[in-house]
PyMOL Python script that loads the backbone (N, CA, C, O; Angstrom):
from pymol import cmd

cmd.read_pdbstr("""\
ATOM      1  N   MET A   1     -13.038  13.192 -23.108  1.00  0.00           N
ATOM      2  CA  MET A   1     -11.806  12.545 -22.729  1.00  0.00           C
ATOM      3  C   MET A   1     -12.013  11.037 -22.770  1.00  0.00           C
ATOM      4  O   MET A   1     -12.959  10.523 -22.173  1.00  0.00           O
ATOM      5  N   THR A   2     -11.144  10.332 -23.465  1.00  0.00           N
ATOM      6  CA  THR A   2     -11.270   8.881 -23.562  1.00  0.00           C
ATOM      7  C   THR A   2     -10.271   8.219 -22.636  1.00  0.00           C
ATOM      8  O   THR A   2      -9.196   8.761 -22.383  1.00  0.00           O
ATOM      9  N   SER A   3     -10.623   7.045 -22.131  1.00  0.00           N
ATOM     10  CA  SER A   3      -9.705   6.321 -21.263  1.00  0.00           C
ATOM     11  C   SER A   3      -8.857   5.367 -22.088  1.00  0.00           C
ATOM     12  O   SER A   3      -9.284   4.877 -23.133  1.00  0.00           O
ATOM     13  N   LEU A   4      -7.669   5.117 -21.608  1.00  0.00           N
ATOM     14  CA  LEU A   4      -6.754   4.211 -22.289  1.00  0.00           C
ATOM     15  C   LEU A   4      -7.158   2.774 -22.018  1.00  0.00           C
ATOM     16  O   LEU A   4      -7.660   2.458 -20.939  1.00  0.00           O
ATOM     17  N   SER A   5      -6.946   1.917 -22.977  1.00  0.00           N
ATOM     18  CA  SER A   5      -7.201   0.502 -22.756  1.00  0.00           C
ATOM     19  C   SER A   5      -6.076  -0.053 -21.889  1.00  0.00           C
ATOM     20  O   SER A   5      -5.001   0.542 -21.807  1.00  0.00           O
ATOM     21  N   GLU A   6      -6.317  -1.172 -21.252  1.00  0.00           N
ATOM     22  CA  GLU A   6      -5.308  -1.800 -20.406  1.00  0.00           C
ATOM     23  C   GLU A   6      -4.024  -2.100 -21.187  1.00  0.00           C
ATOM     24  O   GLU A   6      -2.927  -1.990 -20.638  1.00  0.00           O
ATOM     25  N   GLU A   7      -4.153  -2.475 -22.456  1.00  0.00           N
ATOM     26  CA  GLU A   7      -2.982  -2.805 -23.270  1.00  0.00           C
ATOM     27  C   GLU A   7      -2.117  -1.582 -23.529  1.00  0.00           C
ATOM     28  O   GLU A   7      -0.904  -1.706 -23.696  1.00  0.00           O
ATOM     29  N   ALA A   8      -2.724  -0.405 -23.565  1.00  0.00           N
ATOM     30  CA  ALA A   8      -1.991   0.821 -23.876  1.00  0.00           C
ATOM     31  C   ALA A   8      -1.247   1.370 -22.657  1.00  0.00           C
ATOM     32  O   ALA A   8      -0.346   2.195 -22.809  1.00  0.00           O
ATOM     33  N   LEU A   9      -1.605   0.931 -21.472  1.00  0.00           N
ATOM     34  CA  LEU A   9      -0.958   1.427 -20.268  1.00  0.00           C
ATOM     35  C   LEU A   9       0.410   0.774 -20.073  1.00  0.00           C
ATOM     36  O   LEU A   9       0.591  -0.407 -20.370  1.00  0.00           O
ATOM     37  N   ALA A  10       1.358   1.542 -19.577  1.00  0.00           N
ATOM     38  CA  ALA A  10       2.660   0.996 -19.221  1.00  0.00           C
ATOM     39  C   ALA A  10       2.479   0.058 -18.033  1.00  0.00           C
ATOM     40  O   ALA A  10       1.520   0.199 -17.274  1.00  0.00           O
ATOM     41  N   PRO A  11       3.403  -0.909 -17.863  1.00  0.00           N
ATOM     42  CA  PRO A  11       3.276  -1.828 -16.728  1.00  0.00           C
ATOM     43  C   PRO A  11       3.155  -1.108 -15.381  1.00  0.00           C
ATOM     44  O   PRO A  11       2.386  -1.543 -14.524  1.00  0.00           O
ATOM     45  N   SER A  12       3.889  -0.033 -15.182  1.00  0.00           N
ATOM     46  CA  SER A  12       3.786   0.691 -13.905  1.00  0.00           C
ATOM     47  C   SER A  12       2.404   1.325 -13.748  1.00  0.00           C
ATOM     48  O   SER A  12       1.873   1.385 -12.639  1.00  0.00           O
ATOM     49  N   ASP A  13       1.824   1.795 -14.844  1.00  0.00           N
ATOM     50  CA  ASP A  13       0.473   2.351 -14.790  1.00  0.00           C
ATOM     51  C   ASP A  13      -0.549   1.258 -14.500  1.00  0.00           C
ATOM     52  O   ASP A  13      -1.511   1.479 -13.765  1.00  0.00           O
ATOM     53  N   GLN A  14      -0.337   0.086 -15.076  1.00  0.00           N
ATOM     54  CA  GLN A  14      -1.237  -1.040 -14.814  1.00  0.00           C
ATOM     55  C   GLN A  14      -1.173  -1.426 -13.338  1.00  0.00           C
ATOM     56  O   GLN A  14      -2.198  -1.698 -12.713  1.00  0.00           O
ATOM     57  N   LEU A  15       0.034  -1.447 -12.794  1.00  0.00           N
ATOM     58  CA  LEU A  15       0.191  -1.780 -11.380  1.00  0.00           C
ATOM     59  C   LEU A  15      -0.489  -0.729 -10.502  1.00  0.00           C
ATOM     60  O   LEU A  15      -1.192  -1.075  -9.552  1.00  0.00           O
ATOM     61  N   ALA A  16      -0.285   0.537 -10.812  1.00  0.00           N
ATOM     62  CA  ALA A  16      -0.906   1.612 -10.040  1.00  0.00           C
ATOM     63  C   ALA A  16      -2.429   1.511 -10.099  1.00  0.00           C
ATOM     64  O   ALA A  16      -3.104   1.703  -9.087  1.00  0.00           O
ATOM     65  N   THR A  17      -2.968   1.213 -11.272  1.00  0.00           N
ATOM     66  CA  THR A  17      -4.411   1.067 -11.432  1.00  0.00           C
ATOM     67  C   THR A  17      -4.927  -0.114 -10.615  1.00  0.00           C
ATOM     68  O   THR A  17      -5.955  -0.008  -9.946  1.00  0.00           O
ATOM     69  N   TYR A  18      -4.217  -1.232 -10.669  1.00  0.00           N
ATOM     70  CA  TYR A  18      -4.596  -2.425  -9.916  1.00  0.00           C
ATOM     71  C   TYR A  18      -4.578  -2.151  -8.414  1.00  0.00           C
ATOM     72  O   TYR A  18      -5.524  -2.492  -7.704  1.00  0.00           O
ATOM     73  N   LEU A  19      -3.491  -1.529  -7.932  1.00  0.00           N
ATOM     74  CA  LEU A  19      -3.373  -1.255  -6.508  1.00  0.00           C
ATOM     75  C   LEU A  19      -4.451  -0.286  -6.033  1.00  0.00           C
ATOM     76  O   LEU A  19      -4.994  -0.443  -4.939  1.00  0.00           O
ATOM     77  N   ALA A  20      -4.755   0.704  -6.847  1.00  0.00           N
ATOM     78  CA  ALA A  20      -5.806   1.658  -6.475  1.00  0.00           C
ATOM     79  C   ALA A  20      -7.158   0.961  -6.375  1.00  0.00           C
ATOM     80  O   ALA A  20      -7.941   1.253  -5.471  1.00  0.00           O
ATOM     81  N   ALA A  21      -7.436   0.052  -7.286  1.00  0.00           N
ATOM     82  CA  ALA A  21      -8.707  -0.668  -7.278  1.00  0.00           C
ATOM     83  C   ALA A  21      -8.808  -1.612  -6.081  1.00  0.00           C
ATOM     84  O   ALA A  21      -9.906  -1.878  -5.591  1.00  0.00           O
ATOM     85  N   ARG A  22      -7.682  -2.111  -5.616  1.00  0.00           N
ATOM     86  CA  ARG A  22      -7.661  -3.078  -4.511  1.00  0.00           C
ATOM     87  C   ARG A  22      -7.236  -2.453  -3.184  1.00  0.00           C
ATOM     88  O   ARG A  22      -6.942  -3.172  -2.229  1.00  0.00           O
ATOM     89  N   ARG A  23      -7.201  -1.141  -3.118  1.00  0.00           N
ATOM     90  CA  ARG A  23      -6.665  -0.433  -1.953  1.00  0.00           C
ATOM     91  C   ARG A  23      -7.271  -0.886  -0.631  1.00  0.00           C
ATOM     92  O   ARG A  23      -6.537  -1.229   0.295  1.00  0.00           O
ATOM     93  N   ASP A  24      -8.583  -0.895  -0.528  1.00  0.00           N
ATOM     94  CA  ASP A  24      -9.220  -1.267   0.740  1.00  0.00           C
ATOM     95  C   ASP A  24      -8.865  -2.681   1.163  1.00  0.00           C
ATOM     96  O   ASP A  24      -8.533  -2.921   2.324  1.00  0.00           O
ATOM     97  N   ALA A  25      -8.932  -3.610   0.232  1.00  0.00           N
ATOM     98  CA  ALA A  25      -8.602  -5.001   0.556  1.00  0.00           C
ATOM     99  C   ALA A  25      -7.133  -5.134   0.959  1.00  0.00           C
ATOM    100  O   ALA A  25      -6.809  -5.850   1.907  1.00  0.00           O
ATOM    101  N   LEU A  26      -6.253  -4.449   0.242  1.00  0.00           N
ATOM    102  CA  LEU A  26      -4.825  -4.507   0.569  1.00  0.00           C
ATOM    103  C   LEU A  26      -4.552  -3.940   1.959  1.00  0.00           C
ATOM    104  O   LEU A  26      -3.807  -4.533   2.740  1.00  0.00           O
ATOM    105  N   LEU A  27      -5.154  -2.799   2.266  1.00  0.00           N
ATOM    106  CA  LEU A  27      -4.944  -2.198   3.580  1.00  0.00           C
ATOM    107  C   LEU A  27      -5.506  -3.074   4.695  1.00  0.00           C
ATOM    108  O   LEU A  27      -4.876  -3.226   5.741  1.00  0.00           O
ATOM    109  N   ASN A  28      -6.680  -3.646   4.480  1.00  0.00           N
ATOM    110  CA  ASN A  28      -7.267  -4.536   5.496  1.00  0.00           C
ATOM    111  C   ASN A  28      -6.407  -5.774   5.716  1.00  0.00           C
ATOM    112  O   ASN A  28      -6.169  -6.173   6.856  1.00  0.00           O
ATOM    113  N   ASN A  29      -5.943  -6.378   4.635  1.00  0.00           N
ATOM    114  CA  ASN A  29      -5.095  -7.573   4.756  1.00  0.00           C
ATOM    115  C   ASN A  29      -3.757  -7.242   5.407  1.00  0.00           C
ATOM    116  O   ASN A  29      -3.251  -8.005   6.229  1.00  0.00           O
ATOM    117  N   TRP A  30      -3.193  -6.105   5.035  1.00  0.00           N
ATOM    118  CA  TRP A  30      -1.917  -5.695   5.610  1.00  0.00           C
ATOM    119  C   TRP A  30      -2.073  -5.430   7.106  1.00  0.00           C
ATOM    120  O   TRP A  30      -1.248  -5.864   7.910  1.00  0.00           O
ATOM    121  N   ARG A  31      -3.130  -4.721   7.467  1.00  0.00           N
ATOM    122  CA  ARG A  31      -3.350  -4.421   8.888  1.00  0.00           C
ATOM    123  C   ARG A  31      -3.559  -5.715   9.682  1.00  0.00           C
ATOM    124  O   ARG A  31      -3.017  -5.864  10.777  1.00  0.00           O
ATOM    125  N   THR A  32      -4.329  -6.636   9.141  1.00  0.00           N
ATOM    126  CA  THR A  32      -4.555  -7.912   9.833  1.00  0.00           C
ATOM    127  C   THR A  32      -3.242  -8.661  10.022  1.00  0.00           C
ATOM    128  O   THR A  32      -2.980  -9.207  11.093  1.00  0.00           O
ATOM    129  N   ALA A  33      -2.420  -8.683   8.980  1.00  0.00           N
ATOM    130  CA  ALA A  33      -1.121  -9.363   9.078  1.00  0.00           C
ATOM    131  C   ALA A  33      -0.233  -8.696  10.128  1.00  0.00           C
ATOM    132  O   ALA A  33       0.449  -9.376  10.895  1.00  0.00           O
ATOM    133  N   CYS A  34      -0.245  -7.374  10.157  1.00  0.00           N
ATOM    134  CA  CYS A  34       0.562  -6.646  11.144  1.00  0.00           C
ATOM    135  C   CYS A  34       0.057  -6.881  12.564  1.00  0.00           C
ATOM    136  O   CYS A  34       0.853  -7.035  13.491  1.00  0.00           O
ATOM    137  N   GLU A  35      -1.256  -6.908  12.734  1.00  0.00           N
ATOM    138  CA  GLU A  35      -1.831  -7.116  14.066  1.00  0.00           C
ATOM    139  C   GLU A  35      -1.514  -8.496  14.613  1.00  0.00           C
ATOM    140  O   GLU A  35      -1.400  -8.668  15.827  1.00  0.00           O
ATOM    141  N   THR A  36      -1.371  -9.479  13.742  1.00  0.00           N
ATOM    142  CA  THR A  36      -1.113 -10.838  14.206  1.00  0.00           C
ATOM    143  C   THR A  36       0.376 -11.154  14.321  1.00  0.00           C
ATOM    144  O   THR A  36       0.743 -12.241  14.767  1.00  0.00           O
ATOM    145  N   ASP A  37       1.235 -10.221  13.925  1.00  0.00           N
ATOM    146  CA  ASP A  37       2.685 -10.421  14.024  1.00  0.00           C
ATOM    147  C   ASP A  37       3.147  -9.930  15.394  1.00  0.00           C
ATOM    148  O   ASP A  37       3.089  -8.731  15.670  1.00  0.00           O
ATOM    149  N   PRO A  38       3.606 -10.838  16.254  1.00  0.00           N
ATOM    150  CA  PRO A  38       3.993 -10.428  17.606  1.00  0.00           C
ATOM    151  C   PRO A  38       5.193  -9.469  17.628  1.00  0.00           C
ATOM    152  O   PRO A  38       5.400  -8.777  18.625  1.00  0.00           O
ATOM    153  N   ALA A  39       5.964  -9.417  16.579  1.00  0.00           N
ATOM    154  CA  ALA A  39       7.118  -8.520  16.532  1.00  0.00           C
ATOM    155  C   ALA A  39       6.717  -7.073  16.267  1.00  0.00           C
ATOM    156  O   ALA A  39       7.524  -6.167  16.474  1.00  0.00           O
ATOM    157  N   LEU A  40       5.490  -6.839  15.815  1.00  0.00           N
ATOM    158  CA  LEU A  40       5.022  -5.493  15.479  1.00  0.00           C
ATOM    159  C   LEU A  40       4.064  -4.988  16.556  1.00  0.00           C
ATOM    160  O   LEU A  40       2.849  -4.966  16.356  1.00  0.00           O
ATOM    161  N   LYS A  41       4.605  -4.593  17.669  1.00  0.00           N
ATOM    162  CA  LYS A  41       3.789  -4.201  18.809  1.00  0.00           C
ATOM    163  C   LYS A  41       3.061  -2.869  18.614  1.00  0.00           C
ATOM    164  O   LYS A  41       1.953  -2.704  19.126  1.00  0.00           O
ATOM    165  N   GLY A  42       3.645  -1.926  17.898  1.00  0.00           N
ATOM    166  CA  GLY A  42       3.059  -0.600  17.746  1.00  0.00           C
ATOM    167  C   GLY A  42       1.822  -0.550  16.879  1.00  0.00           C
ATOM    168  O   GLY A  42       1.016   0.370  17.021  1.00  0.00           O
ATOM    169  N   VAL A  43       1.643  -1.503  15.988  1.00  0.00           N
ATOM    170  CA  VAL A  43       0.513  -1.471  15.056  1.00  0.00           C
ATOM    171  C   VAL A  43      -0.817  -1.631  15.776  1.00  0.00           C
ATOM    172  O   VAL A  43      -1.814  -1.030  15.375  1.00  0.00           O
ATOM    173  N   LYS A  44      -0.843  -2.420  16.816  1.00  0.00           N
ATOM    174  CA  LYS A  44      -2.102  -2.664  17.535  1.00  0.00           C
ATOM    175  C   LYS A  44      -2.660  -1.403  18.173  1.00  0.00           C
ATOM    176  O   LYS A  44      -3.862  -1.313  18.419  1.00  0.00           O
ATOM    177  N   SER A  45      -1.801  -0.428  18.444  1.00  0.00           N
ATOM    178  CA  SER A  45      -2.267   0.802  19.085  1.00  0.00           C
ATOM    179  C   SER A  45      -2.829   1.813  18.082  1.00  0.00           C
ATOM    180  O   SER A  45      -3.415   2.818  18.487  1.00  0.00           O
ATOM    181  N   LEU A  46      -2.659   1.562  16.776  1.00  0.00           N
ATOM    182  CA  LEU A  46      -3.156   2.473  15.751  1.00  0.00           C
ATOM    183  C   LEU A  46      -4.605   2.165  15.399  1.00  0.00           C
ATOM    184  O   LEU A  46      -4.999   1.003  15.303  1.00  0.00           O
ATOM    185  N   SER A  47      -5.388   3.215  15.210  1.00  0.00           N
ATOM    186  CA  SER A  47      -6.739   3.011  14.694  1.00  0.00           C
ATOM    187  C   SER A  47      -6.631   2.645  13.215  1.00  0.00           C
ATOM    188  O   SER A  47      -5.568   2.781  12.610  1.00  0.00           O
ATOM    189  N   ARG A  48      -7.725   2.187  12.649  1.00  0.00           N
ATOM    190  CA  ARG A  48      -7.724   1.840  11.222  1.00  0.00           C
ATOM    191  C   ARG A  48      -7.363   3.064  10.381  1.00  0.00           C
ATOM    192  O   ARG A  48      -6.587   2.965   9.430  1.00  0.00           O
ATOM    193  N   GLU A  49      -7.931   4.217  10.737  1.00  0.00           N
ATOM    194  CA  GLU A  49      -7.655   5.446   9.993  1.00  0.00           C
ATOM    195  C   GLU A  49      -6.185   5.839  10.105  1.00  0.00           C
ATOM    196  O   GLU A  49      -5.569   6.234   9.115  1.00  0.00           O
ATOM    197  N   GLU A  50      -5.623   5.732  11.308  1.00  0.00           N
ATOM    198  CA  GLU A  50      -4.208   6.058  11.484  1.00  0.00           C
ATOM    199  C   GLU A  50      -3.331   5.121  10.656  1.00  0.00           C
ATOM    200  O   GLU A  50      -2.394   5.565   9.994  1.00  0.00           O
ATOM    201  N   PHE A  51      -3.635   3.838  10.696  1.00  0.00           N
ATOM    202  CA  PHE A  51      -2.874   2.866   9.921  1.00  0.00           C
ATOM    203  C   PHE A  51      -2.947   3.199   8.440  1.00  0.00           C
ATOM    204  O   PHE A  51      -1.920   3.247   7.762  1.00  0.00           O
ATOM    205  N   ASN A  52      -4.151   3.428   7.934  1.00  0.00           N
ATOM    206  CA  ASN A  52      -4.331   3.728   6.505  1.00  0.00           C
ATOM    207  C   ASN A  52      -3.647   5.032   6.107  1.00  0.00           C
ATOM    208  O   ASN A  52      -3.161   5.155   4.983  1.00  0.00           O
ATOM    209  N   ASN A  53      -3.603   6.000   7.010  1.00  0.00           N
ATOM    210  CA  ASN A  53      -2.939   7.267   6.708  1.00  0.00           C
ATOM    211  C   ASN A  53      -1.422   7.132   6.713  1.00  0.00           C
ATOM    212  O   ASN A  53      -0.733   7.888   6.029  1.00  0.00           O
ATOM    213  N   LYS A  54      -0.899   6.188   7.467  1.00  0.00           N
ATOM    214  CA  LYS A  54       0.554   6.022   7.564  1.00  0.00           C
ATOM    215  C   LYS A  54       1.128   5.118   6.472  1.00  0.00           C
ATOM    216  O   LYS A  54       2.331   5.164   6.215  1.00  0.00           O
ATOM    217  N   VAL A  55       0.313   4.314   5.838  1.00  0.00           N
ATOM    218  CA  VAL A  55       0.807   3.377   4.830  1.00  0.00           C
ATOM    219  C   VAL A  55       1.554   4.076   3.694  1.00  0.00           C
ATOM    220  O   VAL A  55       2.649   3.634   3.347  1.00  0.00           O
ATOM    221  N   PRO A  56       1.021   5.142   3.099  1.00  0.00           N
ATOM    222  CA  PRO A  56       1.785   5.797   2.025  1.00  0.00           C
ATOM    223  C   PRO A  56       3.156   6.276   2.505  1.00  0.00           C
ATOM    224  O   PRO A  56       4.139   6.160   1.773  1.00  0.00           O
ATOM    225  N   PHE A  57       3.231   6.807   3.715  1.00  0.00           N
ATOM    226  CA  PHE A  57       4.513   7.244   4.271  1.00  0.00           C
ATOM    227  C   PHE A  57       5.464   6.054   4.416  1.00  0.00           C
ATOM    228  O   PHE A  57       6.641   6.150   4.066  1.00  0.00           O
ATOM    229  N   MET A  58       4.952   4.932   4.934  1.00  0.00           N
ATOM    230  CA  MET A  58       5.790   3.743   5.098  1.00  0.00           C
ATOM    231  C   MET A  58       6.303   3.240   3.753  1.00  0.00           C
ATOM    232  O   MET A  58       7.469   2.862   3.632  1.00  0.00           O
ATOM    233  N   LEU A  59       5.443   3.235   2.751  1.00  0.00           N
ATOM    234  CA  LEU A  59       5.861   2.797   1.425  1.00  0.00           C
ATOM    235  C   LEU A  59       6.927   3.714   0.846  1.00  0.00           C
ATOM    236  O   LEU A  59       7.879   3.243   0.224  1.00  0.00           O
ATOM    237  N   ASN A  60       6.777   5.022   1.045  1.00  0.00           N
ATOM    238  CA  ASN A  60       7.787   5.968   0.575  1.00  0.00           C
ATOM    239  C   ASN A  60       9.127   5.728   1.255  1.00  0.00           C
ATOM    240  O   ASN A  60      10.172   5.786   0.608  1.00  0.00           O
ATOM    241  N   MET A  61       9.102   5.462   2.549  1.00  0.00           N
ATOM    242  CA  MET A  61      10.342   5.198   3.285  1.00  0.00           C
ATOM    243  C   MET A  61      11.005   3.917   2.786  1.00  0.00           C
ATOM    244  O   MET A  61      12.223   3.876   2.613  1.00  0.00           O
ATOM    245  N   LEU A  62      10.218   2.881   2.556  1.00  0.00           N
ATOM    246  CA  LEU A  62      10.775   1.634   2.029  1.00  0.00           C
ATOM    247  C   LEU A  62      11.390   1.856   0.650  1.00  0.00           C
ATOM    248  O   LEU A  62      12.458   1.325   0.347  1.00  0.00           O
ATOM    249  N   GLN A  63      10.715   2.638  -0.175  1.00  0.00           N
ATOM    250  CA  GLN A  63      11.238   2.928  -1.499  1.00  0.00           C
ATOM    251  C   GLN A  63      12.555   3.680  -1.414  1.00  0.00           C
ATOM    252  O   GLN A  63      13.488   3.379  -2.158  1.00  0.00           O
ATOM    253  N   GLN A  64      12.641   4.658  -0.516  1.00  0.00           N
ATOM    254  CA  GLN A  64      13.875   5.406  -0.355  1.00  0.00           C
ATOM    255  C   GLN A  64      15.005   4.511   0.123  1.00  0.00           C
ATOM    256  O   GLN A  64      16.139   4.647  -0.335  1.00  0.00           O
ATOM    257  N   LEU A  65      14.709   3.597   1.039  1.00  0.00           N
ATOM    258  CA  LEU A  65      15.726   2.650   1.511  1.00  0.00           C
ATOM    259  C   LEU A  65      16.208   1.758   0.377  1.00  0.00           C
ATOM    260  O   LEU A  65      17.402   1.486   0.253  1.00  0.00           O
ATOM    261  N   TYR A  66      15.275   1.308  -0.445  1.00  0.00           N
ATOM    262  CA  TYR A  66      15.622   0.432  -1.570  1.00  0.00           C
ATOM    263  C   TYR A  66      16.483   1.171  -2.581  1.00  0.00           C
ATOM    264  O   TYR A  66      17.479   0.629  -3.059  1.00  0.00           O
ATOM    265  N   ILE A  67      16.113   2.399  -2.912  1.00  0.00           N
ATOM    266  CA  ILE A  67      16.842   3.176  -3.899  1.00  0.00           C
ATOM    267  C   ILE A  67      18.227   3.543  -3.408  1.00  0.00           C
ATOM    268  O   ILE A  67      19.185   3.526  -4.182  1.00  0.00           O
ATOM    269  N   SER A  68      18.346   3.874  -2.133  1.00  0.00           N
ATOM    270  CA  SER A  68      19.651   4.302  -1.604  1.00  0.00           C
ATOM    271  C   SER A  68      20.577   3.128  -1.303  1.00  0.00           C
ATOM    272  O   SER A  68      21.770   3.327  -1.069  1.00  0.00           O
ATOM    273  N   ALA A  69      20.049   1.917  -1.305  1.00  0.00           N
ATOM    274  CA  ALA A  69      20.883   0.735  -0.987  1.00  0.00           C
ATOM    275  C   ALA A  69      21.769   0.344  -2.153  1.00  0.00           C
ATOM    276  O   ALA A  69      22.528  -0.620  -2.055  1.00  0.00           O
TER     277      ALA A  69
END
""", "prot")
cmd.dss("prot")
cmd.show_as("cartoon", "prot")
cmd.util.cbc("prot")
cmd.orient("prot")
């Protein structure tokens, strides 16, 4: 099985590949930003694992809101 070159990937595939490669850094940065935002009180009570497990659900909900708007 051969892998596709970056040029052959669709832009959405390139984005998915990029996000997957940067997942840990993105989750850490997002969690830090949420923890320092005084308006987001519930995030501080989540463990790192809980936060990371909830992110895909949150993204799906945001996508549904965007699509239905």
